[in-house]
C-alpha positions in Angstrom: 17.4 -2.3 24.0 17.2 0.8 22.1 14.3 2.3 20.1 14.7 2.9 16.3 15.4 6.5 15.7 14.0 8.4 12.7 16.6 9.0 10.0 16.9 12.0 7.7 17.9 9.9 4.8 17.1 6.5 3.2 19.8 3.9 4.2 21.8 2.4 1.2 21.3 -1.1 -0.1 18.3 -3.2 -0.9 15.6 -3.8 1.6 12.8 -6.5 1.2 9.4 -6.4 3.0 9.0 -8.8 5.9 5.5 -10.3 5.3 4.9 -11.3 9.0 5.5 -7.7 10.2 4.2 -5.7 7.3 0.6 -4.7 6.3 -1.1 -3.5 3.1 -4.7 -2.3 3.5 -7.5 0.1 2.4 -10.4 2.0 4.0 -13.5 3.4 2.4 -16.7 5.0 3.6 -19.5 2.6 3.7 -23.1 3.8 4.5 -22.3 5.5 7.7 -19.1 3.9 8.7 -15.6 3.0 7.5 -15.0 -0.4 5.9 -11.5 -1.7 6.0 -9.9 -4.6 4.1 -6.3 -5.8 3.4 -4.2 -8.0 1.1 -2.7 -11.2 2.4 0.1 -11.4 -0.1 2.4 -8.6 -1.2 6.0 -7.8 -1.9 7.8 -4.5 -1.4 11.3 -3.5 -2.1 13.3 -0.3 -1.4 16.6 0.0 -3.2 19.2 2.5 -4.3 20.6 0.2 -7.0 19.8 2.7 -9.7 21.7 5.4 -7.9 18.6 6.9 -6.3 16.1 5.4 -3.8 13.2 3.7 -5.4 10.3 1.9 -3.7 8.2 -0.7 -5.6 5.6 -3.1 -4.8 3.2 -5.9 -6.2 -0.1 -7.2 -4.8 -2.0 -10.1 -6.2 -5.5 -8.7 -6.2 -6.9 -12.2 -5.4 -5.2 -11.9 -2.0 -7.9 -9.3 -0.9 -9.0 -10.1 2.6 -12.4 -9.1 4.0 -14.6 -10.7 6.6 -17.3 -11.9 4.2 -16.9 -14.6 1.5 -19.6 -13.2 -0.7 -18.0 -9.6 -0.5 -14.6 -11.1 -1.4 -16.1 -12.7 -4.5 -17.7 -9.3 -5.4 -14.3 -7.6 -5.0 -12.6 -10.1 -7.2 -15.3 -9.6 -9.9 -15.3 -7.3 -13.0 -17.2 -4.8 -10.8 -14.1 -4.2 -8.8 -10.6 -5.7 -9.3 -11.5 -8.0 -12.2 -8.8 -10.4 -11.2 -9.2 -12.7 -14.3 -8.2 -9.7 -16.6 -5.9 -7.7 -14.2 -4.5 -10.0 -11.5 -1.9 -7.6 -10.0 -1.7 -4.2 -8.4 1.6 -2.5 -8.8 3.3 0.6 -7.5 6.6 2.1 -8.7 8.1 5.2 -7.0 9.1 8.2 -9.2 10.7 10.2 -6.4 11.4 10.0 -2.7 12.0 12.8 -0.2 12.8 12.3 3.5 13.2 15.1 6.0 13.2 14.6 9.9 11.8 11.1 9.7 8.9 12.1 7.4 8.8 10.6 4.0 7.0 11.5 0.8 6.9 9.1 -2.0 5.7 10.2 -5.5 4.8 7.2 -7.8 2.7 5.4 -10.2 -0.1 3.1 -9.0 -1.6 0.5 -11.3 -5.1 -1.0 -10.5 -7.2 -2.8 -13.0 -4.5 -1.9 -15.7 -5.0 1.8 -15.1 -1.9 3.7 -14.0 -2.2 7.0 -12.2 0.2 9.2 -10.2 -0.1 9.3 -6.4 1.7 10.8 -3.5 2.0 8.7 -0.3 3.2 10.3 2.9 4.3 9.1 6.3 7.2 8.1 8.4 10.4 6.3 8.1 12.2 4.8 11.1 15.5 3.0 11.6 17.7 1.4 10.7 17.7 -0.8 13.7 19.1 -4.3 14.4 16.2 -7.0 14.2 16.3 -9.7 16.9 17.5 -12.0 14.2 20.5 -9.8 13.7 19.5 -8.4 10.4 19.3 -4.6 9.8 15.7 -3.5 9.5 13.8 -0.1 8.7 10.2 0.8 9.0 8.1 2.7 6.4 4.5 3.8 7.2 2.7 5.4 4.3 -0.8 6.6 3.5 -2.2 7.9 0.3 -5.9 8.8 -0.8 -7.2 8.0 -4.2 -10.5 8.3 -6.0 -11.4 4.6 -7.0 -13.2 5.9 -10.1 -9.8 6.8 -11.5 -9.1 3.2 -11.6 -12.5 2.1 -13.1 -13.8 1.0 -9.7 -17.2 2.7 -10.4 -19.6 0.2 -8.7 -22.3 2.0 -6.6 -25.5 1.1 -4.9 -28.2 3.7 -4.0 -29.3 3.6 -0.4 -33.1 3.2 0.0 -33.5 6.7 1.7 -31.1 8.4 -0.7 -27.4 8.6 -0.9 -24.7 6.1 -1.9 -23.6 3.0 -0.3 -19.9 3.3 -0.9 -17.6 6.3 -0.9 -15.3 7.2 -3.8 -12.3 8.2 -1.7 -10.1 5.3 -0.6 -7.3 5.6 1.9 -4.4 3.2 1.1 -2.2 2.3 3.9 1.1 0.5 3.8 3.2 -0.5 6.9 6.4 -2.0 6.0 9.1 -3.6 8.0 12.1 -4.0 5.6 15.0 -6.2 6.0 18.2 -5.5 4.4 19.7 -8.0 2.0 22.9 -9.5 2.8 
C-alpha cells in the first residue's frame, strides 16, 4: 500500500465530499478554554468544469453539533445562526493556488445572509486510490474569521470582568473528496 503524495496541482474533474471521512468544524475561545463544535451535514465540491478549479460548499446551519441540547438551541436562535431566516452557510471560492502540497483558497463565506471574503490555507494530498477503487484526494483547510462580521454579536460579561466568548473563530474543513465517474 502506498501513501498519498502531495501534488503541486489540483487534479482535473469533479470531486464530491465523502461525508463519512470528512469533517466541518469550528473553534472559539470560551472563558479560559477553547470550545469546539461541528456540523453533521454538509456538501463540498471541487471541480474544474468552468476551466479553473473551484471549491464550493453548503452547510445546513441546523446541523450544528455541540454537546449540550440547550446550547444547540441557542446557536440555532436569532442570537447566533438564526436558522429560520438564514438556514444555510455557503462558501464559493474565487481563486485557488497550490504549491508543494500547500493550498490557499480565496473565497466568499456567507453566514446569516452576510457574505465576506476569507482566505483558507492548508494542505492538499493525493490523488490516491480509495479501497473502493475510486480516486480520492484530501483537502485540509483552516481560516480565521471575526464572528461579528457575520452578525454573530452575542456576548455575556463574566462576573469578574471580561467576556465569555471570543470573537475570533477558527473554521476547519477536512475533506476527503471522491472523483465522479
